[in-house]
C-alpha positions in Angstrom: -24.1 83.3 3.4 -27.1 85.6 5.1 -30.4 84.9 3.7 -32.2 87.8 2.2 -35.1 87.7 5.0 -32.5 88.5 7.5 -30.8 91.2 5.4 -34.2 92.6 5.1 -35.0 92.6 8.8 -31.6 93.7 9.6 -31.9 96.9 7.3 -35.1 97.7 9.0 -33.5 97.3 12.5 -30.4 99.6 11.2 -33.0 102.2 10.0 -34.8 102.2 13.3 -31.5 102.7 15.2 -30.7 105.6 13.1 -34.1 107.1 13.3 -34.9 106.9 9.7 -38.1 105.2 11.2 -39.9 106.3 13.9 -42.1 104.9 16.7 -45.7 104.4 15.4 -44.3 104.7 11.7 -46.1 102.5 9.2 -43.6 100.1 7.7 -43.5 99.7 3.9 -46.1 97.3 2.3 -45.1 93.7 1.7 -45.7 94.5 -2.1 -43.3 97.5 -2.2 -40.5 95.7 -0.3 -40.9 92.7 -2.5 -40.2 95.2 -5.5 -37.4 96.8 -3.7 -35.6 93.9 -2.8 -36.7 91.8 -6.2 -38.0 88.9 -4.0 -41.3 87.0 -3.0 -43.9 88.5 -1.1 -43.3 85.3 1.5 -39.5 86.4 1.8 -40.8 90.0 3.1 -43.3 88.3 5.5 -40.7 86.2 7.0 -38.5 89.0 7.8 -41.6 91.0 9.2 -42.2 87.8 11.1 -38.7 88.1 12.7 -39.4 91.8 13.6 -42.7 90.7 15.1 -41.0 87.9 17.0 -38.3 90.4 18.3 -40.8 92.7 19.3 -39.7 95.7 16.8 -43.0 95.7 15.1 -46.7 95.0 15.3 -49.2 93.7 12.7 -52.7 95.7 12.8 -55.3 93.6 10.9 -56.3 95.2 7.2 -54.0 98.2 8.2 -50.4 96.8 8.0 -47.4 96.7 9.9 -46.1 99.1 12.3 -43.1 100.4 14.6 -44.1 99.0 18.2 -44.2 101.8 21.0 -45.6 104.9 19.6 -46.0 106.1 23.1 -42.3 105.7 24.1 -41.8 109.2 24.5 -40.9 111.5 28.0 -44.2 113.0 29.5 -43.9 116.7 28.1 -47.3 117.9 28.5 -47.7 120.4 31.5 -50.2 119.7 34.0 -51.9 122.9 33.9 -50.3 125.0 37.0 -49.8 122.4 39.1 -46.1 121.2 39.9 -46.3 117.8 41.7 -42.9 117.5 43.5 -45.0 115.6 46.4 -45.3 111.8 44.9 -42.5 109.2 44.3 -44.9 107.3 42.1 -43.8 107.7 38.0 -46.3 109.0 35.5 -47.7 106.0 33.8 -48.2 108.1 30.6 -44.7 108.2 30.0 -43.9 104.6 29.6 -44.4 102.6 26.8 -48.0 101.5 26.7 -47.8 99.4 23.3 -45.2 97.4 24.5 -47.0 96.5 27.7 -50.1 95.3 25.4 -47.9 93.4 23.2 -46.6 91.7 26.1 -50.0 91.3 27.7 -51.1 89.8 24.3 -48.3 87.6 24.1 -48.5 86.1 28.0 -52.3 85.7 27.4 -51.5 83.4 24.2 -48.9 81.5 26.1 -50.5 81.2 29.3 -54.4 80.6 28.2 -54.1 76.8 29.5 -52.5 77.6 32.6 -53.8 76.9 36.3 -55.5 79.8 38.0 -53.9 78.1 41.4 -50.0 79.0 41.1 -49.4 78.5 44.5 -46.6 79.7 46.5 -44.2 79.6 43.6 -44.0 81.8 40.5 -44.6 80.5 37.0 -41.5 78.3 35.9 -40.9 79.9 32.7 -40.3 83.4 34.9 -38.4 81.8 38.1 -36.0 79.8 35.5 -35.3 83.4 33.9 -34.8 85.3 37.5 -31.3 84.4 38.1 -30.1 85.6 35.0 -31.6 89.0 35.5 -30.4 89.2 38.8 -26.9 88.8 37.9 -27.0 92.1 35.8 -26.7 93.5 39.2 -24.1 91.2 40.1 -26.5 89.2 42.4 -25.8 85.4 41.9 -28.2 83.2 43.3 -30.5 79.6 42.3 -34.1 79.5 41.5 -34.6 78.2 44.8 -33.8 81.2 46.8 -35.9 83.4 44.6 -39.5 84.6 45.9 -42.0 86.2 43.9 -44.7 88.3 45.5 -46.7 91.6 44.9 -44.2 94.1 46.5 -41.7 94.9 48.8 -43.7 96.2 51.9 -45.9 92.9 51.8 -42.5 90.7 52.0 -41.0 93.4 54.8 -44.1 92.6 56.9 -43.6 88.6 56.5 -39.9 89.1 57.5 -40.6 91.5 60.3 -43.2 89.0 61.8 -41.6 85.6 61.2 -38.7 84.2 63.7 -35.4 84.3 62.4 -32.4 81.6 62.7 -30.5 84.2 65.2 -33.5 84.0 67.8 -33.0 88.2 68.0 -36.3 90.2 67.8 -35.3 94.0 67.2 -35.4 95.7 63.6 -32.9 98.6 63.3 -33.9 101.1 60.6 -31.8 104.1 59.0 -33.3 107.4 59.6 -34.8 108.9 57.3 -36.5 106.1 56.1 -39.3 104.4 53.9 -42.5 105.9 55.8 -44.7 102.8 55.0 -42.5 100.9 56.6 -42.1 103.3 59.7 -46.0 103.3 59.7 -45.9 99.5 59.9 -43.4 99.0 62.6 -45.4 101.8 64.7 -48.7 100.2 64.1 -47.7 96.5 65.0 -45.5 97.6 68.1 -42.1 96.0 66.8 -39.1 96.6 68.7 -37.3 99.2 66.6 -33.9 101.1 66.9 -32.5 103.8 64.4 -29.2 104.8 63.4 -29.0 108.4 61.4 -28.1 108.7 57.7 -26.8 111.8 56.3 -25.5 112.7 52.9 -21.9 110.9 54.5 -23.6 107.7 55.0 -23.4 106.4 58.8 -21.6 106.8 61.9 -19.8 103.5 61.4 -18.8 103.2 65.4 -22.2 103.5 66.4 -23.2 101.2 63.6 -20.7 98.7 64.8 -21.8 99.2 68.5 -25.6 98.5 67.6 -24.9 95.2 65.8 -22.5 94.1 68.8 -24.8 94.7 71.7 -28.3 95.4 70.5 -30.3 92.3 70.0 -30.8 93.0 66.0 -32.8 90.5 64.1 -32.2 92.7 60.8 -31.0 96.0 59.7 -33.3 97.6 56.6 -31.9 99.9 54.4 -31.7 101.3 51.1 -28.1 101.5 49.6 -28.7 102.6 46.4 -31.2 105.3 46.9 -32.2 106.3 50.1 -36.1 107.9 49.9 -36.1 110.5 50.9 -32.4 111.7 51.1 -31.7 110.6 47.1 -28.3 109.6 48.3 -26.1 106.2 48.1 -23.5 104.5 50.3 -19.9 104.3 49.0 -18.7 100.8 48.3 -16.4 100.8 51.5 -19.6 101.1 53.4 -21.3 98.5 51.7 -18.7 95.9 52.3 -18.2 97.0 56.0 -22.0 96.3 56.8 -21.8 92.8 55.3 -18.7 92.1 57.4 -20.3 93.0 60.5 -23.3 91.1 59.7 -21.7 88.0 59.2 -19.6 88.8 62.7 -22.6 89.5 64.4 -25.2 87.6 63.0 -27.5 90.1 62.1 -29.2 90.2 58.5 -29.2 92.4 56.1 -32.5 93.3 54.4 -31.6 95.6 51.2 -34.2 97.4 49.6 -33.0 98.1 46.1 -36.4 99.7 44.5 -34.4 102.1 42.6 -31.6 99.4 41.0 -33.1 99.6 37.3 -32.2 103.5 37.3 -28.7 103.3 38.6 -26.4 105.2 36.1 -23.0 104.8 37.6 -22.0 101.2 36.9 -19.6 101.3 39.7 -22.6 101.7 42.2 -23.3 98.1 42.9 -26.0 96.7 45.3 -24.8 95.8 48.6 -25.9 92.2 48.5 -23.1 92.1 45.6 -20.7 92.2 48.3 -21.8 89.5 50.3 -21.4 85.6 50.5 -25.5 85.4 50.8 -25.6 84.2 54.4 -26.8 86.9 55.9 -28.5 89.2 53.0 -31.9 89.6 51.9 -32.1 91.5 48.4 -35.7 92.9 47.6 -36.3 94.4 44.4 -39.7 95.9 42.9 -40.9 96.6 39.4 -43.2 99.3 40.2 -40.6 102.2 39.2 -39.8 100.4 36.1 -43.3 98.6 35.0 -46.0 100.4 37.0 -48.7 98.7 35.3 -47.8 95.4 37.1 -47.7 94.6 40.8 -44.6 92.8 41.4 -41.6 92.1 43.5 -38.7 89.5 43.6 -36.6 88.7 47.0 -33.4 86.6 47.0 -33.3 85.0 50.5 -30.4 82.8 52.2 -31.1 78.9 52.6 -31.5 79.5 56.2 -34.5 81.5 55.7 -36.3 79.5 52.7 -38.1 76.6 54.8 -39.2 79.4 57.3 -40.5 81.9 54.8 -42.7 79.3 52.8 -44.3 78.3 56.0 -45.3 81.9 57.0 -46.5 82.8 53.4 -48.8 79.8 53.6 -50.2 81.9 56.8 -50.1 85.1 55.0 -52.8 83.6 52.2 -55.5 83.8 55.1 -55.4 87.5 54.9 -54.0 88.3 51.6 -52.7 86.8 48.4 -49.0 86.5 48.3 -48.2 85.6 44.7 -48.7 88.2 42.0 -51.5 87.6 39.3 -50.7 85.5 36.6 -51.0 88.0 33.8 -48.7 90.0 35.7 -45.9 87.3 36.0 -46.7 86.2 32.5 -46.0 89.9 31.4 -42.7 90.3 33.4 -41.9 86.9 31.6 -42.5 88.2 28.0 -40.4 91.4 29.0 -37.6 89.3 30.4 -37.3 86.7 27.1 -37.7 89.8 24.7 -35.3 92.7 24.0 -38.0 94.7 25.7 -36.9 95.0 29.1 -33.5 96.2 28.2 -35.0 98.7 25.7 -37.6 99.9 28.5 -34.8 100.3 30.9 -32.6 102.2 28.6 -35.3 104.7 27.6 -36.2 105.3 31.6 -32.4 105.7 32.5 -32.1 108.3 29.7 -35.2 110.2 30.9 -33.9 109.7 34.4 -30.5 111.4 33.6 -32.0 114.3 31.8 -34.4 115.5 34.7 -32.0 114.8 37.3 -29.7 117.2 35.5 -32.5 119.7 36.2 -33.2 118.8 39.6 -29.7 119.2 40.7 -29.7 122.7 39.1 -32.9 123.5 40.6 -31.4 122.6 44.1 -28.0 124.4 43.5 -30.2 127.5 42.8 -31.4 127.1 46.5 -28.2 126.6 47.8 -27.2 130.2 46.2 -29.9 131.8 48.9 -28.1 129.5 51.6 -30.5 126.9 52.0 -29.1 123.7 52.7 -30.4 120.7 50.3 -29.5 116.8 51.2 -28.7 114.2 48.4 -29.8 114.6 45.1 -27.2 112.4 43.6 -29.2 109.3 42.6 -33.1 108.4 43.0 -35.8 110.6 42.6 -35.7 112.2 46.1 -34.1 115.1 47.7 -34.6 117.0 51.0 -34.5 120.8 51.7 -33.6 121.8 55.2 -36.0 124.6 56.2 -34.2 127.7 57.7 -34.7 128.2 61.4 -36.1 131.5 60.4 -39.0 130.1 58.9 -41.9 127.8 59.6 -42.5 124.8 57.8 -46.3 124.4 57.5 -46.2 128.0 56.0 -43.5 127.4 53.5 -45.5 124.3 52.2 -48.8 126.0 52.1 -47.2 129.0 50.5 -45.9 126.8 47.8 -49.1 125.0 47.6 -51.1 128.3 47.0 -48.6 128.6 43.8 -49.3 125.3 42.7 -46.2 123.5 43.7 -46.8 120.4 45.9 -44.4 119.3 48.5 -44.2 116.7 51.2 -43.2 117.2 54.6 -40.3 115.6 56.1 -41.8 114.6 59.2 -43.2 111.0 57.9 -39.6 109.5 57.2 -38.4 109.7 60.6 -39.3 107.0 63.0 -38.0 109.2 66.2 -39.5 113.1 66.0 -37.1 114.0 68.3 -34.5 113.4 65.7 -36.7 115.3 63.2 -35.1 118.6 61.5 -37.9 120.7 59.7 -37.5 119.8 56.1 -39.2 119.2 52.7 -39.1 116.2 50.2 -39.1 116.6 46.7 -39.5 114.1 43.9 -39.3 114.3 40.2 -40.8 111.0 40.0 -44.2 112.4 38.5 -43.1 115.6 36.8 -41.6 116.6 33.3 -38.3 118.0 32.7 -39.9 121.5 31.7 -42.2 121.3 35.1 -39.1 120.8 37.0 -37.7 124.0 35.8 -40.9 126.0 36.0 -41.5 124.5 39.3 -37.9 125.3 40.6 -38.3 128.8 39.6 -41.3 129.4 41.8 -39.7 127.2 45.0 -36.7 129.7 44.6 -39.1 133.1 44.3 -40.8 131.6 47.1 -37.9 131.0 49.7 -36.5 134.3 48.2 -39.4 136.1 49.3 -40.0 134.3 52.8 -36.8 135.0 53.6 -36.4 138.6 52.9 -40.0 139.1 54.5 
């Protein structure tokens, strides 16, 4: 038989899901609920305690109980006359800040007696939860193979500079590629080879040749959401890359920064097709929870000891482990239903904006302008027609309030670069996407006719 306090809690959850109660609403008072259910005040208090524990509501002293997350809404305020398609960093005002505050408060209470020196390993409660979290992406691993660090680029720098068991020394990257890593490779004079990636993927014969004959230490790629292309590799290509890695003793470094946003359930990480002996899986939470600086890496057994040794060296220059507050906050997100709720929200918002983004790009296709990607991720590239000058296009758009990025920085070899601009809808609202594309269309139409 269901306890009355469980019934009260479940009734309120039903009201929340049916939009009878909205984020930020004040819940009925303890007195009124006890009268409604003909029960004691302590029974209602117990029901409300259950909802607090499950992160549905919070108590505001001397005010009452409120439905958590009154900021769980998509950014809708237009940013004046500026339409910023240039950045891949999400706008923090679009995320549930009360959820964050709630998790921070819980994390402080839970870890108030923890040591500030947490060493190379993550806090144990977080480390224990991560294998279950990764299994949702069909990444199956053990605690010992997971490293918690401050971000993807930090781990990339360690992997790039430390020796690997295959005793090879060249880095293979797809082109176009993550611009910050390109800058890092050039700054450190790391031997680097590139392979072209377009909307259809790679030339697989060329990829096989590189794996077989070149001295490749690892291949760095973003299989599920290339930045700046905004495309994913198909499953056959992912499987083939894993086969090549095992056959030719080449490690794969998979950057899955966009994994939480993937809508197509059949679009799995490349690492899910691997036995794990040659794959390294990198994941950042910067797109999902931008307030915490934290990433996780899954490495094969053969790299664990080498990586730990170089992490100790890294502490001479910077902290490898994220702050205790960041780790504890993610820990609370994972333990509660908040991360699932948060992910569901961002996916819904992302899908809506992606549709508007795709329609805007299609309008440019009607002018005869080629666009690449726009199938997954925040990004797409617009190829500048040969009759136009890239810098003139960018500056003309800027004068009209539309900010875009040049595609140059995403190419390691400038000889391979085709004049283009990258667009991102990470930091722009649905309405701004529509209005911004109207300006982009009119600008191209004017310049082409001129």
